[in-house]
N, C-alpha and C positions, 0 to 999 in steps of 0.2 A: 137260244141264242140268237141276236142277229149280228151280221158283223163287225157295227159299230159297240155292242154290247161284250163283245169278245175283246177287242182291242184295247175299251176301256176297263176290264178287269185286269188284261196285263200290263196297260202303263200305271195302272193302280198299285199293284204287288211289285211293280219295279221300283216306283218312284218312291214308296214306304221302304220295302228292304233292303234297296239298294243305294237308289241313286241320292235319299235323305239320309239315311242312314250311315254311309261311307263317309261322308258325303263324294259325289261323283257327277261331277258335271255331264248331263246326259240330252243328246239331240233326241227328239222325238220323230215320227214318220211327218214331214211336210213342215216340220217347225225350227226357228235356227235357235242355233246356243251360242254364248261365251265363254269360248275354250282358251283360256290363258297359254301363250308360246310355250310353257315350258311345265305343263301340268299334263296328267294323263284325262283321258275323257271318252266318253259312248254315244253310240250312234245304235238308238234300237229302233229296231226294224221288223215290223208283222207283217206276216206274209199268212192266208188265209187260204185253201184247197177246198175241192171239189165237196161240198156238201151230200150229204147221201144217205139212204132210208137201213135203218140199222136192225128194223125190226117191225112185225108183224104183229097183226090181231087190231080191237079196236083203233077204229081211225081217230079218234079223240087220246088216245093211248100210244101211237107208233112214234118211234124214237127216231130222229133226225140227228144226226152228226154232221159237223163240223172239225176235219181234221184243219192244223198250221202247224207252224214254225216261228219261231221266236228269234231273232239273232241279235246277238249284244256285239255289239264290233268295238272291239278295245284299243284305243290309240294313246301312245308316248313317242315325246319325240325320241330321233333314232341318237343313242349312244348313252342312253339309261338304262339298257340290260332290260331282262323282260320280266324279273322276279315281282316289280308291282304288278306289271300284268297278269301273272300267271296267279300274283292272292286277289286280283281283284276277278280274275275269269271263276277259282274256287268258290269265289264270297256268292258271287251268281248262282253259280252247280246248288250253293246250297241250298240257296233262297226257292230253289226252283222246282227240285230233285222229290216228285213223287210227290205232289202236293195237287190240292183240288180249294181251289180259291174264288168265289162268287162264280164258279156253273164251270169255269175252267179246268180241266184236269192236265197238269204236265207230268211228263214224262221224265225218259234219264234224260238231261244235258250233258254236253259236253264241248272240251275246250277244241278248236281248230286253227293251228298258229301260221298264221299267214305268213309274217312276213315286215319285209320292206315295203310302203304304201306312202311313194313321194317320201318326204320328210319326216315320215313318225314308223313306228313298229308298230305291227297290228295283231290281235290274237283275235277271236271270234270263239263267243260260245253262245254254242247251238242248243235250241231246247223244244222239242216236238210237244203238239200238244190237241186236243181236242176239246170240245165243246158240245154237249147234247141238248136236243129242244123235243119239248113235249109236246104231241099233238100234230 
């Protein structure tokens, strides 16, 4: 899989399983979002790592793996407490834990409490992933 295919697969799963299902206003990489002042929202970032060959053998059957991490940054206004964000984090973790979707394998996501960020409270969900390419 190339980097564009990986990002599209991750964004598609996040949109159907989280952003549309909850619903949750989500800002994707290099896109704007309209997030109302008093509601929770998310910024989804996808970081790919260095691809490497992970098998040997026939050149047409060699496996190349691209690792990476998906980060869902969750925000809500200060003073609302963290219960809603923790519930959102739990929903994201459940949607991605141990799943393979469109060629991307998601590992074990975890929650990282960031705390105050300007006028918001922030919790991140970090989900390692990898995608393989044969050939």
